[in-house]
N, C-alpha and C positions, 0 to 999 in steps of 0.2 A: 240275400238274393243268389249268391254264388252256390251255396249249398243246395238251395231250392232248385236251381236250374240243373245241377248235377244229378239230383235225385229224379227230376222229371226226365232227364236224358236217359237214365237207366230204365225208368218205367215205360217209356214210349219206344223202346227198341222194337224192331219188327217182330210180329207175332202172327202166325198163320197168313203171311203174305200182306199184312196191313200194318200201318203205324197207328197204334192207339191214339185217339184224339182226346186229350184231357179237357179242352175248352175251346170256345170262341170268345174273343174279347177284343176291344179296341185299346186296351191298356198295354203299355210296354213292360210294366211290372205287375203281374197278376196278384202279387202280394198286397197291392193297394185296393183290391176289390172290396166293396161294401156289401154287394148283393150277389147271390148265386141264384140263377134260374135253372132248375133241375128237372130233367126228364129221366126216362128209364135207361135207354141206350140209343145210340145213333144208328140210323139206317144206312147212311152213305159212308162207306169205308174209304180210307186213304190207302189205296193200292200202292205198295212199295215201288212197283215197276213204273207206275205213272207219275208218282210224286218225285221220285229220284232219291237223293241222299237223305239220310237222317238229319244231317246238319241243316238242310233246307227246311225240313219239317220243324226243327227247333227255331229257326229264324222266323218262320211264319207264326209260330206260337207266341213269340215275344215281339212280333211286329217290328222287325229290324232288317237291315241289309237289303232293303228293297222288297221284302216279303211281308205279307200280313195275313192274319187269320181268315178274313172274309174272302180275299182274293184267292187264297188257297182252296177254300171251300168251293167257290165258284168254278175254279179250274177243275177240281176233282169231280164236280157234278155237271160239267159242261154248261154251266150257267142255268141249269134247271133246278132251282131250289125246290125242296120238298114243301108240301102243305104245312107241315109242322114248322119248318124254317120260316115260312112266310108269316105264320101266326105268332111265332116268337119274335120276329122282327117288329111286328106291329106293337107288341107289348113293350119291347125295349124302347121304341119311339115314344110311347106314352110315358114311360119312366123318365126318359131323357127330357121330355117336355116339362116334367115336374122338377128338374134339376138333379135327378138321380142318374149319374152317368158312369159310376165305377162298378160296372157290371161284368160278371163272368158267367157265361152260359155253359153248363156242364151236364153230366148225367151221373146217376148213382152207379152205373156201370159204363165206364169209358172204353167201350169196345163195340165195334160195329157188326150187326147182323141184319139181314133183310127184315126180319120180324123179331120182336123181343122174345117170342116163344122159342126162337132158335137158340137162345142162350143155353137151353137145357140139353142141346144135342151134344153128344160125346166130343165131337171135334171142337166145340166151343167152350168146354169146361175151363181150359187154361185161360182163354180170353176173358171169360166172365170173372174169374178170380183176379186176374190182373186189372181188369176194368174197375172192379170194386176197390181194389187196393189203391188205385190212382185217386179215386174220389175220396176215400178215407184220408189219404195224405193231404189232398187239397184242403179238406175241412179242418184238419189238425193244424196246418201251417197258416192258413189265411184267416180262419175264424171269422166269417162274415157276420155283419150286424143283422143282415136280412137274408132270408132264404125262402124262395118261392118254389114249391114243388108242384108239378102238374101230372095228373094221372093216378089211377088207383094203384097200379103196379109200382110206380116210382115212390108213391107215398108209403106203401107197405115196406119196401126195402129201406127207405130213409128212416122210418120209424125204428126198424131193427138196428140200423147203424147208430142212431141217436140214443137208443134205449128209452124211447118215449112213446106215448100213445098220441097219435095224430088223428084229427077229424077226418070224416069221410068226404069232405068237400062241400062247397056252397050249393044251394038249391035255387038261388035267386040272385039278381044283380046286386042287391044291397046286403047279401049274406057274406060278410067278410070274415073268414075263419082264420084267425091268427092266434098264436100262443107263444109265450116265451119258453125256450128250451135252452137252458144253460147259458143265458145271456144273448142268444140269437132269437130274433123274432121270426117265427116260421109261419108262412102262409100256405094254405093248401088250396089249389084250384083244380077244376076238372082238366082233363087232358087237352093239350094243344094239338094232339095228333089225331087225324081222322082214322077210323070212322067215329071214335068216341067224341071227338070235337063237335061233330055234327049235331049231337044231342043238346048242346048249349050254345051253338054258334049265334043264335038270334039275340041273345043277351050278353054275349061274351065281351063285346066292346064296352058296354056300360059297366059291367062288373070290373073289368081290367082297369078302366079309367078310375073308378072309385078306389080300387086297391092301390093303384099307383099314387094317388093323392095321400092315402093313409101311410104308405111306406115312406113317402117323402117327408111327411110330418114327423114320423118316428125318427128319421135321420136328423132332422132339424133340431131335435131336443138337446 
């Protein structure tokens, strides 16, 4: 844990005026996570001037000393959670309802831009590189049993990182697309971020509920 935190401290140092955010979790020890929920990259950045010290950022990441991940997110967004955050929260609640509670929400690129397309801009090249480095480190150190990736861009990047061919995502509520990749069960779902989410929003709850049950069953083996 000590070495892990030291590395995370280095990787989350200020970059382009923001603290890279590697995860949101309720765990005090992220190394205990069984499940990763993975998007492309976060929209809401943690402005260094608003958040304050790097030490405070670390305390929030590890849910200690009166700080925690979600309170920090709510503070940085003035309590206005994004649609993606609300959709992710709903899925997390479904998982927890099935007894799956060691969850870490992260991104294949842990660096904030208003739109994922902005990662290609010159000023964000360094952030994009650092953001992927963070995710690769988390994957190598935690080695989750379950990994749920949402969105086409996220899936494409994850496939490159894993060196695997991943499916294009489900087309119906009962189309549960999962596969074993190096001992981790990987599930691909459509994006939880609008506007792509709008295309499957009518059957998303049914699909996510079925997926949560399948993932809980996998962990129970």
